[in-house]
DOVEX-849650 format. One record per residue (C-alpha): residue in three letters; x, y, z. Coordinates in steps of 0.25 Angstrom, whole numbers, plus 2048, in hexadecimal, padded with zeros to 3 digits. Layout:
DOVEX-849650
ALAXYZ/...
end
This chain:
DOVEX-849650
MET9AD584A40/THR9BB57BA3F/GLU9BA56FA37/PRO9BF563A3E/ALA9C855FA34/THR9CE56EA35/ARG9D056DA45/ALA9D555FA44/THR9DD55EA38/SER9E156AA30/SER9F0568A32/HIS9F5560A25/LEUA02556A26/VALA0A55AA33/LEUA17562A2D/THRA2755FA2E/LEUA28568A38/CYSA1E561A41/ALAA24555A3D/ALAA3255AA43/VALA2A55EA50/VALA2554FA51/ILEA3354AA4E/LEUA38553A5A/THRA3054EA63/ALAA2E541A60/ALAA3453DA70/SERA29545A76/VALA1F53FA6E/GLNA24530A72/ALAA25533A81/GLNA16534A81/THRA0A52AA82/TYR9FE52DA7A/THR9F1524A7C/ILE9E4525A74/LEU9DA526A83/HIS9CD525A77/ASN9CA522A6B/PHE9BC528A65/THR9B351FA5E/GLY9AA52AA58/SER99D523A62/LEU999528A6E/ASP9A852BA72/GLY9A8538A65/ALA9B053AA5B/TYR9BA543A56/PRO9C054BA63/TYR9C4558A60/ALA9C455EA6D/GLY9D155DA78/LEU9CD555A88/VAL9CA55BA95/LEU9CC555AA3/ASP9C6554AAF/ARG9CC553ABC/ALA9C9544ABD/GLY9D1542AB1/ASN9C653FAA6/LEU9C7544A98/TYR9BA54CA90/GLY9B9550A82/THR9B1550A75/ALA9B0549A69/SER9A9552A5C/ALA9A3545A57/GLY99E539A5C/GLY993534A68/SER985536A61/SER982533A53/SER979540A51/CYS984545A4B/PRO98D53FA3E/GLY99853AA44/GLY99353CA54/CYS99054AA59/GLY99A54AA64/THR99D546A72/VAL9A354AA7F/PHE9AA540A85/LYS9B253CA93/LEU9BF534A93/SER9C352EA9F/PRO9CF526AA4/HIS9CD519AAA/GLY9D8510AAF/SER9E3511AA3/SER9D8512A98/TRP9CD51FA96/VAL9BE51CA95/LEU9B8527A8B/THR9A752AA90/PRO99F532A86/LEU99853EA8E/TYR98F542A81/ALA98C542A75/PHE98754DA6D/GLN97A54DA64/GLY97D556A59/GLY97155FA5B/MET96F569A67/ASP97A562A6F/GLY985567A67/GLN98E55EA5D/ALA99D55DA5B/PRO9A5560A69/LEU9B3566A63/ALA9B756BA71/PRO9BA566A7E/VAL9B2566A89/VAL9B5570A95/ILE9B3569AA4/ALA9AB573AAD/PRO9B0571ABD/ASP9A356AAC0/GLY9A7560AB6/THR99D564AA9/LEU9A3565A9C/TYR9A0571A92/GLY9A2571A83/THR9A0573A76/THR99B56EA68/THR99D574A5C/ALA990571A55/GLY98256CA59/GLY977575A62/ILE971580A58/GLY972589A4C/SER977584A3C/CYS987587A3F/ASN98F581A33/SER997577A3A/ASN9A056BA37/PHE99C563A44/GLY98D564A42/ARG98056EA44/GLY97F57AA4D/CYS988582A54/GLY98E57CA60/THR98B57BA6F/VAL99157CA7C/PHE98B570A85/ARG98F56CA93/LEU99255CA98/ARG98F557AA6/PRO98E549AAC/PRO980544AAE/ALA97B547ABA/HIS97853BAC1/ILE98052DAC2/CYS981525AB4/ASN982517AB3/ALA983514AA6/VAL98E513A9D/SER98D51FA95/CYS98852BA9C/PRO987538A93/TRP988545A9A/ILE97F550A99/GLU97F55BA8F/ALA97A569A8E/VAL97C572A83/ILE97E580A8A/TYR980588A7D/ARG97D585A6E/PHE98558FA64/SER97A595A5B/GLY985598A4F/GLY9845A8A50/LEU9885B3A59/ASP98A5A8A65/GLY99459FA5E/SER996592A56/ALA99E585A56/PRO9A5586A63/GLY9B357FA5E/TYR9BE578A64/GLY9C157EA71/PRO9BB57BA80/LEU9B3583A87/ALA9B958DA92/LEU9B358FAA0/ASP9B5599AA9/ALA9B2598AB9/SER9A459CAB6/SER9A0590AAF/ASN99E599AA0/LEU9A4593A94/PHE9AB599A8A/GLY9AD595A7D/THR9B0598A6D/THR9AA595A60/GLU9AE594A51/LEU9A259AA4C/GLY9975A3A4F/GLY9975B1A56/GLN9965C0A51/TYR99F5BDA45/GLY99E5AEA42/LEU9AC5AAA47/GLY9AB5A6A55/THR9A95A9A62/ALA9AD5A8A72/PHE9A15A6A7A/GLU99D5A6A89/LEU99159AA8F/THR98D59FA9C/ALA983599AA4/ALA97859EAA9/ASN96B599AB0/GLY96C58DAAA/SER970590A9B/TRP97B595A96/ASN97D5A1A8E/GLU9885A6A83/ALA98F5B1A80/VAL9995B4A76/ILE9A55BAA7A/HIS9AC5BDA6E/SER9A85BCA5E/PHE9B55B9A55/MET9B45C3A49/GLY9C15BDA42/THR9CA5C8A42/THR9D35CCA4F/ASP9CC5C2A56/GLY9CF5B6A4F/THR9C15ACA49/ILE9BC59FA4D/PRO9C259AA5A/GLN9C358CA59/SER9C858AA68/SER9C1590A74/VAL9C5599A81/VAL9CD597A8D/PHE9CE5A0A9A/ASP9D95A7AA0/ALA9D95A9AAF/ALA9D15B5AAE/GLY9C75B2AA7/ASN9CB5B5A99/LEU9CA5ACA8D/PHE9D35A9A82/GLY9D35A3A75/THR9D65A1A67/SER9D15A5A58/ASP9D45A0A4A/GLY9DA5AAA40/SER9D15B6A3A/SER9D15B2A2D/GLY9D15A2A2C/PRO9DD598A2C/GLY9EA59CA30/THR9E75ABA34/GLY9EB5AAA43/GLY9E25ACA4D/VAL9E05B1A5A/LEU9E45B0A6A/PHE9DA5B8A72/GLU9D55BAA7F/LEU9C55BDA84/SER9C55C6A90/PRO9B85C9A98/SER9B35D7A9A/GLY9A75D8AA2/PRO99D5D1A98/ALA9A55D0A8B/TRP9B05CAA87/ILE9BD5D2A82/PHE9C45CAA75/THR9D35CDA74/VAL9DC5C7A6B/LEU9E95C4A73/HIS9F25BEA63/THR9EE5BDA57/PHE9F65B1A50/ALA9FE5B5A42/VAL9F95ABA36/SERA075A4A38/GLUA035A0A48/GLY9F7598A43/ASP9E959AA49/PRO9E7597A59/LEU9DC58DA58/GLY9DC586A64/GLU9DC587A73/LEU9E4590A7C/ALA9EA588A89/SER9ED58FA95/THR9F158AAA4/ALA9F9597AA8/PRO9F05A5AAA/GLY9F45AEA9F/VAL9FB5A5A95/PHE9F459DA8A/TYR9FA593A7F/GLY9F358FA72/VAL9F8589A64/THR9F458DA55/TYR9F2584A49/ASN9F8587A3B/PHE9F0588A30/ARG9FC58AA26/GLYA0257EA2C/ASPA0D588A32/PROA10582A41/GLYA06587A4B/LEUA0B58DA58/ALAA0958CA67/TYRA07599A6D/GLUA0759FA7D/LEU9FE5ABA81/SERA025B1A8E/ASN9FF5BCA96/SERA0A5C0AA2/GLYA035CDAA4/GLNA065D5A99/GLY9FC5D0A8E/TRP9F95C3A87/GLNA065BFA7F/TYRA075B4A73/ALAA125ADA71/SERA155A2A66/ILEA1B594A6F/ALAA1D58AA66/SERA1A584A56/LEUA1157AA55/PROA1456FA48/PROA0A574A3C/PHEA00577A3B/GLY9FE579A4C/ALA9F4575A56/LEU9E4578A54/THR9E0576A63/GLY9E857BA6F/PRO9F2578A78/ALA9F0572A87/LEU9F9573A92/ASPA0056AA9D/ARGA0556FAAB/ALAA11572AA6/GLYA0C57BA9B/ASNA10571A91/LEUA07572A84/TYR9FF568A7C/GLY9F8569A6E/VAL9F4561A64/GLU9F8561A55/PRO9ED55DA49/PRO9F0553A41/GLN9FC555A39/PRO9FA549A35/HIS9F3545A42/GLY9F654FA4B/LEU9FF54EA5A/VAL9FF554A69/TYRA0B55DA6B/LYSA10564A78/LEUA18571A7A/THRA22572A86/GLUA2757EA8A/SERA35580A91/ASPA3C58CA91/GLYA33595A8B/VALA3458CA7D/TRPA29582A7A/SERA2C575A74/TYRA2256DA6B/GLYA2055EA6F/VALA18553A67/LEUA11548A71/HISA08540A66/ILEA07540A57/PHE9FB539A54/GLN9FB52EA49/ASP9F4527A40/SER9F251BA49/GLY9E651CA4F/ASP9E752CA58/ASN9EA533A49/GLY9DF53DA4C/ALA9E154DA4C/PRO9E1550A5B/ASN9DA55DA5D/GLY9D5561A6B/VAL9DF569A76/PRO9E755EA7E/LEU9E555BA8B/VAL9EF559A96/ASP9ED553AA4/ALA9F5556AB2/GLN9FF54AAAC/ASNA01550A9E/ASN9F8546A97/VAL9F254BA8B/TYR9E5548A85/GLY9DE54BA78/THR9D6547A6A/THR9D5545A5D/ILE9CD547A56/GLY9CE53BA4D/GLY9D752EA4E/GLY9D6523A56/SER9D0514A55/SER9C351BA4E/ASP9C9526A49/ASN9C0530A52/GLY9CB535A5A/VAL9D1532A67/ILE9D4536A76/TRP9E5536A77/LYS9EC538A83/ILE9FD53CA84/SERA04537A90/GLNA1153EA93/PROA1C539A9C/
end
């Protein structure tokens, strides 16, 4: 399992190239309005949110914090929360505090919202087994959260949690990582684990509900050869029901990684490598983003300190084509990009020294890099990590792992003109 500091702060002081980019985009930075919507206290609201946010139809934000909440774990076992607009302010409501036992511990990934409003997510620890996790005991869980069945008049009304699967750490996988679950039209859930499986190097899995219980099937065990290893992000669907994802290099940091496709074939799934990254290109650690059929976007992180890449994977009917579209200042990005309705890409880069939010725009086939916000050593200096969320008005939302008034992380918003 990747250490928290490795995912969030493995880069060093920003290099000259990054400084030049910031200077060139200074006007763009000043044109934005940056607001902190919530400062995590490390108490019931949580602490250290690694994941990005999701938005419901009513404009409420949902997310997870990897610590805080229950005192059953040192520093807390993690929380799921709701952030709602109230006039000109925002109010955070804790929905569930993990206990660190069979119910799970340390949620690192975002939740996904089902059509009926149910939330699904993962914890990287807790549950069963004796996996060697950096976040606590247990091999991880998949959980479901639903509102109380009856009207609640109390100040705090926790949602009802049910663990629908506990990883054993064996062939079924262990330690689901930073990517959200994928939900298909039949309400089956798909995801990845960083460890476990036939070769101990991670899995892609499916969870299917039947007769009141959930059954897991491993649809791919990563071998650490041509298919890569230790997938940190999850998988995404295309319109035809195929899954797409990324995995790390086969021999450790700096050796590249792969883009892959999993296609259903009867009861089995066929694994196909779509692109293998060269060492100089970096590792595709983050999620893929897509708004159009047959087009995906992603980014790489370069452990050597060279620039990372933003790339496009597209299929016009003649097979999949990979293209690098932009360079990201050293070291690149650990988490994937988000797309707005106009096709612009948004992402975060890790601390250099405190991290930044970037935007990529395309004009006549040329992509331009701009900086929306540079985190400062003055309250918001806390390592942005999750995939940003862009709403219909092009407001950008995200989280930091640290910083804020209590140094437990914040939820931020960037309003664009």
